[in-house]
N, C-alpha and C positions, 0 to 999 in steps of 0.2 A: 376528272374535277373539274370545275367551272368556276373560275372568281369573274364574281361582280364588281363596280365600285357604287357605291352607295353613301349615304349618309342618314347618321340615325341624330334621332334628336324628341325627346320626351317621350322612349319608350316604344317606337316608332321608325325602323327601318325604309328608304326610301331610293330605291335603285335607279340609276342613271340607263337602265336598258330597261325592257321588258323581256322577261323568263315564263314563255307558258310550259306547267309542266302536265302530267298526265295523274299522279301521285305524290302528294305531302313527303318532302323529304328531308331530313335532316342538314342543317347546315353548320359551319360554322362559322361567327362574326369575330374576326379578330381586328384591334384599335391601334390603327396607322401611326395614331397620334398619344400624346401623353395628354392621362384625363385626370380631371381634377371629380369627386361625386362627394354629395356631404354627407350621403348614407357609410363612407369605405367602415367595412366592421371585419377585423384579422384576429381572427385567434391562434394567439401562438401558445409552441407548446409550452412553455415557461407561465403562460395565464392558467392552464392545467394542473388541477391535482388529483390523480386516481383516488388518493384517499379523500379529501374533500367529498367528488362521488359519490366513492361506496360508503359514503356516509348519508351523505342524501336517500340515500336509493336502498338504506339499512330494510326500511319495512314495506319495501314497493314489493309486492307479491304477485302480480302479472311478467306478460309479457314484453319487458322495455323496445323490444323491437317490434313485435305488433303495433305498441302504441306510437312509436316514433311514423311508421308505414302509416300508420291510420290518418294522425296527424298531414303528413305530406301529402296525400289523398287530398286531404279538405282542401288544403292549400288549390290543388289544381282545378 
C-alpha cells in the first residue's frame, strides 16, 4: 500500500508528488479534515418503509434489479 498527500478541490485531486503507474489502479481517498458539503443526502433506516416500497412497486412487472443496473451503467 502507498500513501500520497494531495488536495481535493472541485472534483479533482492534485497530488504533491508525481507517481507513474503501468496500469490503472483503484484508490481510496480519505478526507483528513472535517468537511461540509452542500449536497449531503443520507438515508436513515427510519426514512425507509418496506410497506411503501411494496405499494409503489406492486404493478411493476419487470426486473427491478435489471432496471437499477441499467440506470447505474448510464451514469458511467
